[in-house]
C-alpha positions as a Python dict, from the first residue, in 0.01 Angstrom:
ca = {
    (1, 'X'): (0, 0, 0),
    (2, 'X'): (309, 92, -207),
    (3, 'X'): (420, 457, -200),
    (4, 'X'): (317, 665, -499),
    (5, 'X'): (559, 859, -718),
    (6, 'X'): (445, 1098, -989),
    (7, 'X'): (556, 1195, -1340),
    (8, 'X'): (374, 1498, -1480),
    (9, 'X'): (344, 1574, -1853),
    (10, 'X'): (220, 1893, -2016),
    (11, 'X'): (48, 1712, -2304),
    (12, 'X'): (28, 1390, -2508),
    (13, 'X'): (335, 1489, -2714),
    (14, 'X'): (549, 1512, -2401),
    (15, 'X'): (424, 1176, -2281),
    (16, 'X'): (486, 1021, -2625),
    (17, 'X'): (846, 1147, -2623),
    (18, 'X'): (914, 1001, -2278),
    (19, 'X'): (737, 678, -2373),
    (20, 'X'): (954, 625, -2679),
    (21, 'X'): (1273, 714, -2491),
    (22, 'X'): (1219, 524, -2168),
    (23, 'X'): (875, 403, -2059),
    (24, 'X'): (822, 149, -2336),
    (25, 'X'): (1155, -10, -2243),
    (26, 'X'): (1035, -66, -1888),
    (27, 'X'): (1221, 215, -1716),
    (28, 'X'): (1144, 551, -1564),
    (29, 'X'): (1334, 824, -1380),
    (30, 'X'): (1156, 1042, -1125),
    (31, 'X'): (1356, 1359, -1044),
    (32, 'X'): (1360, 1495, -692),
    (33, 'X'): (1303, 1158, -523),
    (34, 'X'): (1582, 1000, -317),
    (35, 'X'): (1628, 767, -21),
    (36, 'X'): (1458, 461, -172),
    (37, 'X'): (1567, 102, -109),
    (38, 'X'): (1666, -119, -404),
    (39, 'X'): (1375, -345, -517),
    (40, 'X'): (1129, -146, -303),
    (41, 'X'): (781, -165, -458),
    (42, 'X'): (605, 158, -552),
    (43, 'X'): (336, 303, -776),
    (44, 'X'): (420, 539, -1061),
    (45, 'X'): (139, 781, -1143),
    (46, 'X'): (134, 926, -1496),
    (47, 'X'): (-37, 1268, -1477),
    (48, 'X'): (-165, 1491, -1757),
    (49, 'X'): (-386, 1804, -1743),
    (50, 'X'): (-761, 1729, -1756),
    (51, 'X'): (-696, 1356, -1737),
    (52, 'X'): (-707, 1109, -1449),
    (53, 'X'): (-390, 950, -1320),
    (54, 'X'): (-270, 626, -1477),
    (55, 'X'): (-107, 406, -1213),
    (56, 'X'): (177, 167, -1302),
    (57, 'X'): (340, -87, -1070),
    (58, 'X'): (716, -43, -1042),
    (59, 'X'): (1025, -127, -837),
    (60, 'X'): (1330, 78, -746),
    (61, 'X'): (1649, -35, -923),
    (62, 'X'): (1884, 250, -833),
    (63, 'X'): (2092, 236, -511),
    (64, 'X'): (2048, 524, -263),
    (65, 'X'): (2399, 665, -323),
    (66, 'X'): (2335, 686, -697),
    (67, 'X'): (1995, 845, -631),
    (68, 'X'): (2170, 1129, -447),
    (69, 'X'): (2422, 1161, -730),
    (70, 'X'): (2155, 1170, -1002),
    (71, 'X'): (1902, 1377, -807),
    (72, 'X'): (1620, 1127, -848),
    (73, 'X'): (1528, 760, -851),
    (74, 'X'): (1536, 504, -1131),
    (75, 'X'): (1248, 258, -1158),
    (76, 'X'): (1182, -68, -1341),
    (77, 'X'): (819, -97, -1454),
    (78, 'X'): (634, -422, -1400),
    (79, 'X'): (507, -611, -1711),
    (80, 'X'): (182, -486, -1860),
    (81, 'X'): (277, -118, -1870),
    (82, 'X'): (318, -109, -2250),
    (83, 'X'): (-45, -201, -2321),
    (84, 'X'): (-169, 51, -2063),
    (85, 'X'): (41, 338, -2197),
    (86, 'X'): (-27, 254, -2563),
    (87, 'X'): (-400, 264, -2487),
    (88, 'X'): (-366, 598, -2308),
    (89, 'X'): (-160, 750, -2590),
    (90, 'X'): (-399, 618, -2855),
    (91, 'X'): (-694, 782, -2675),
    (92, 'X'): (-511, 1113, -2628),
    (93, 'X'): (-380, 1129, -2983),
    (94, 'X'): (-714, 1024, -3132),
    (95, 'X'): (-886, 1303, -2939),
    (96, 'X'): (-635, 1553, -3078),
    (97, 'X'): (-657, 1432, -3440),
    (98, 'X'): (-945, 1538, -3672),
    (99, 'X'): (-1152, 1239, -3785),
    (100, 'X'): (-1091, 1313, -4153),
    (101, 'X'): (-715, 1320, -4110),
    (102, 'X'): (-719, 990, -3924),
    (103, 'X'): (-920, 823, -4200),
    (104, 'X'): (-683, 949, -4467),
    (105, 'X'): (-383, 817, -4274),
    (106, 'X'): (-546, 474, -4235),
    (107, 'X'): (-630, 456, -4606),
    (108, 'X'): (-277, 549, -4705),
    (109, 'X'): (-139, 281, -4476),
    (110, 'X'): (-365, 15, -4633),
    (111, 'X'): (-259, 118, -4984),
    (112, 'X'): (109, 110, -4895),
    (113, 'X'): (99, -239, -4743),
    (114, 'X'): (271, -489, -4967),
    (115, 'X'): (430, -833, -4934),
    (116, 'X'): (664, -868, -4639),
    (117, 'X'): (1024, -833, -4752),
    (118, 'X'): (1372, -809, -4611),
    (119, 'X'): (1336, -436, -4540),
    (120, 'X'): (1057, -506, -4289),
    (121, 'X'): (1278, -748, -4099),
    (122, 'X'): (1580, -521, -4110),
    (123, 'X'): (1390, -229, -3961),
    (124, 'X'): (1264, -453, -3684),
    (125, 'X'): (1620, -563, -3611),
    (126, 'X'): (1744, -204, -3592),
    (127, 'X'): (1468, -101, -3352),
    (128, 'X'): (1519, -403, -3132),
    (129, 'X'): (1896, -367, -3124),
    (130, 'X'): (1863, 0, -3028),
    (131, 'X'): (1623, -89, -2748),
    (132, 'X'): (1850, -360, -2612),
    (133, 'X'): (2154, -132, -2622),
    (134, 'X'): (1985, 142, -2421),
    (135, 'X'): (1850, -102, -2164),
    (136, 'X'): (2197, -248, -2124),
    (137, 'X'): (2332, 100, -2052),
    (138, 'X'): (2103, 132, -1747),
    (139, 'X'): (2249, -156, -1548),
    (140, 'X'): (2603, -86, -1667),
    (141, 'X'): (2579, 271, -1534),
    (142, 'X'): (2458, 146, -1199),
    (143, 'X'): (2730, -121, -1186),
    (144, 'X'): (3003, 132, -1265),
    (145, 'X'): (2880, 362, -988),
    (146, 'X'): (2872, 75, -738),
    (147, 'X'): (3221, -43, -830),
    (148, 'X'): (3358, 311, -809),
    (149, 'X'): (3215, 351, -459),
    (150, 'X'): (3361, 14, -363),
    (151, 'X'): (3706, 108, -496),
    (152, 'X'): (3701, 431, -297),
    (153, 'X'): (3626, 239, 20),
    (154, 'X'): (3294, 408, 77),
    (155, 'X'): (3055, 128, -7),
    (156, 'X'): (2722, 152, 172),
    (157, 'X'): (2540, -161, 284),
    (158, 'X'): (2289, -92, 9),
    (159, 'X'): (2556, -112, -262),
    (160, 'X'): (2667, -444, -115),
    (161, 'X'): (2309, -569, -151),
    (162, 'X'): (2258, -420, -497),
    (163, 'X'): (2110, -687, -727),
    (164, 'X'): (2297, -536, -1021),
    (165, 'X'): (2633, -573, -847),
    (166, 'X'): (2549, -919, -713),
    (167, 'X'): (2419, -1061, -1041),
    (168, 'X'): (2691, -902, -1254),
    (169, 'X'): (2954, -1100, -1065),
    (170, 'X'): (2799, -1432, -1165),
    (171, 'X'): (2966, -1623, -1448),
    (172, 'X'): (2778, -1671, -1774),
    (173, 'X'): (2673, -2030, -1685),
    (174, 'X'): (2558, -1909, -1342),
    (175, 'X'): (2353, -1627, -1496),
    (176, 'X'): (2188, -1871, -1738),
    (177, 'X'): (2109, -2111, -1455),
    (178, 'X'): (1969, -1825, -1247),
    (179, 'X'): (1744, -1686, -1522),
    (180, 'X'): (1617, -2038, -1595),
    (181, 'X'): (1508, -2087, -1231),
    (182, 'X'): (1443, -1739, -1092),
    (183, 'X'): (1104, -1693, -928),
    (184, 'X'): (1145, -1314, -897),
    (185, 'X'): (1018, -1103, -1186),
    (186, 'X'): (1252, -808, -1124),
    (187, 'X'): (1551, -1043, -1112),
    (188, 'X'): (1451, -1210, -1442),
    (189, 'X'): (1415, -867, -1605),
    (190, 'X'): (1759, -762, -1485),
    (191, 'X'): (1923, -1085, -1597),
    (192, 'X'): (1756, -1061, -1937),
    (193, 'X'): (1901, -712, -1982),
    (194, 'X'): (2246, -836, -1883),
    (195, 'X'): (2242, -1147, -2100),
    (196, 'X'): (2054, -1008, -2400),
    (197, 'X'): (2000, -1259, -2681),
    (198, 'X'): (2216, -1516, -2504),
    (199, 'X'): (1959, -1548, -2227),
    (200, 'X'): (1637, -1583, -2426),
    (201, 'X'): (1640, -1961, -2463),
    (202, 'X'): (1706, -2014, -2091),
    (203, 'X'): (1438, -1758, -2000),
    (204, 'X'): (1180, -1941, -2211),
    (205, 'X'): (1253, -2252, -2003),
    (206, 'X'): (1151, -2077, -1680),
    (207, 'X'): (825, -2223, -1548),
    (208, 'X'): (741, -1892, -1373),
    (209, 'X'): (746, -1691, -1695),
    (210, 'X'): (440, -1463, -1714),
    (211, 'X'): (227, -1387, -2020),
    (212, 'X'): (356, -1025, -2046),
    (213, 'X'): (714, -1158, -2038),
    (214, 'X'): (638, -1407, -2314),
    (215, 'X'): (471, -1135, -2523),
    (216, 'X'): (774, -911, -2480),
    (217, 'X'): (1001, -1188, -2610),
    (218, 'X'): (764, -1276, -2895),
    (219, 'X'): (770, -915, -3013),
    (220, 'X'): (1149, -897, -3053),
    (221, 'X'): (1255, -856, -3416),
    (222, 'X'): (1587, -1028, -3346),
    (223, 'X'): (1436, -1336, -3181),
    (224, 'X'): (1568, -1651, -3360),
    (225, 'X'): (1300, -1838, -3553),
    (226, 'X'): (1342, -2162, -3352),
    (227, 'X'): (1261, -1969, -3032),
    (228, 'X'): (959, -1803, -3195),
    (229, 'X'): (840, -2150, -3297),
    (230, 'X'): (890, -2272, -2940),
    (231, 'X'): (654, -1999, -2821),
    (232, 'X'): (402, -2094, -3089),
    (233, 'X'): (417, -2460, -2982),
    (234, 'X'): (318, -2371, -2624),
    (235, 'X'): (-63, -2389, -2626),
    (236, 'X'): (-102, -2200, -2298),
    (237, 'X'): (102, -1906, -2427),
    (238, 'X'): (-64, -1887, -2768),
    (239, 'X'): (-406, -1900, -2602),
    (240, 'X'): (-329, -1556, -2456),
    (241, 'X'): (-425, -1267, -2686),
    (242, 'X'): (-120, -1049, -2600),
    (243, 'X'): (115, -1329, -2704),
    (244, 'X'): (-76, -1394, -3029),
    (245, 'X'): (-66, -1026, -3120),
    (246, 'X'): (305, -1000, -3045),
    (247, 'X'): (385, -1307, -3255),
    (248, 'X'): (174, -1199, -3552),
    (249, 'X'): (324, -849, -3553),
    (250, 'X'): (677, -991, -3562),
    (251, 'X'): (804, -987, -3924),
    (252, 'X'): (1039, -1279, -3846),
    (253, 'X'): (756, -1525, -3770),
    (254, 'X'): (772, -1811, -4030),
    (255, 'X'): (467, -1858, -4254),
    (256, 'X'): (391, -2202, -4111),
    (257, 'X'): (398, -2059, -3760),
    (258, 'X'): (169, -1776, -3873),
    (259, 'X'): (-89, -2033, -3982),
    (260, 'X'): (-57, -2225, -3654),
    (261, 'X'): (-120, -1909, -3451),
    (262, 'X'): (-412, -1798, -3666),
    (263, 'X'): (-586, -2136, -3618),
    (264, 'X'): (-636, -2037, -3254),
    (265, 'X'): (-810, -1709, -3344),
    (266, 'X'): (-1194, -1688, -3368),
    (267, 'X'): (-1331, -1622, -3719),
    (268, 'X'): (-1479, -1285, -3627),
    (269, 'X'): (-1140, -1169, -3500),
    (270, 'X'): (-974, -1295, -3819),
    (271, 'X'): (-1210, -1083, -4029),
    (272, 'X'): (-1121, -772, -3828),
    (273, 'X'): (-749, -847, -3852),
    (274, 'X'): (-766, -885, -4231),
    (275, 'X'): (-925, -541, -4272),
    (276, 'X'): (-679, -363, -4043),
    (277, 'X'): (-323, -249, -4106),
    (278, 'X'): (-175, -352, -3771),
    (279, 'X'): (-38, -682, -3904),
    (280, 'X'): (216, -756, -4180),
    (281, 'X'): (79, -831, -4526),
    (282, 'X'): (204, -1191, -4495),
    (283, 'X'): (-30, -1241, -4199),
    (284, 'X'): (-328, -1088, -4381),
    (285, 'X'): (-259, -1307, -4685),
    (286, 'X'): (-275, -1623, -4472),
    (287, 'X'): (-601, -1496, -4320),
    (288, 'X'): (-747, -1444, -4671),
    (289, 'X'): (-663, -1803, -4760),
    (290, 'X'): (-814, -1933, -4437),
    (291, 'X'): (-1135, -1735, -4492),
    (292, 'X'): (-1128, -1804, -4866),
    (293, 'X'): (-1199, -1445, -4963),
}
C-alpha cells in the first residue's frame, strides 16, 4: 500500500486558498517530508478538524536533492482529484453558509446570466493562461535545480534519472511523438505541462488517454475549436458525464457542438441543467429549444 502523506488545514477557507493556488492544478507540496524517490506512488491525505480524511492518489515529482533544499516534497496528483476536492469544498462551504444567503446568491446569479459574449471567453483565456504559466514554472524550477547540480559536478543518480531532466532534453518532434504514444499517466502530464498548447493535438491522439485527462483538456478556455470538436466527435468520450460537463462549461464550445453534446443527455438531466446557473446562457438557450419551453 502506498505511503501516506498529510496536509492539515485549519478550516475550509484555508483549504480553498491552497486549492486555488495549487491543488486544482494537480500539484501539492508537503513540508517536512524528504527522501522520496521520483515517481514513487503515495497517498495524500487532506485533513480538517471534525472531518474525515480525504485521500488522493499522487506521485513524487521532486528529486531528493531538491527535497532537501526546499524542506519538503513536491507531488503530482492523479486525475480525478478536482471533482473530489470540489465536492468536499462545496459541502464545507454549504455547511458554513446560511440557507437564506445561499438562495439569494443563486437568484442573483440567475438574473445576471445573459447571452454568452466575448468577455466570457476572454476571462476563460486569462484563467487558463495563468494556470498553464504556473504549472510550467514547476518543472522549470526542477530542471534548473538539476542542471545546476550537474554543472557543479555533484549530480546524484536520482537527478540523472529525473523524468523532468530526461524529457526536457528531447527535441520538440520527440516530445510530440512521446506524448502521442506514452502509456504512463505521470509522463503524459509532465509532457503536457512542457509542451502546453502545442501538445494538445498529439495528446488527443493517444489511445491510452483517460476520461479525467480528456475532461481536463475539454475544460481549457484556450483549447482551439477544432480540437474541442474532435472531443465532441468521439462517442466514447462524450458518453462520460465528466467530459460532457467540461465541454458544456467551456465558453469556446461552438453552438453546433453544444447541440451535439446535449443530444447525448437524458431529458431529465436537461431540465435540471436549464434551471441551474452552472452552464453558459448559450447552453441553456439550446436546451430550451430542444425541450421547446
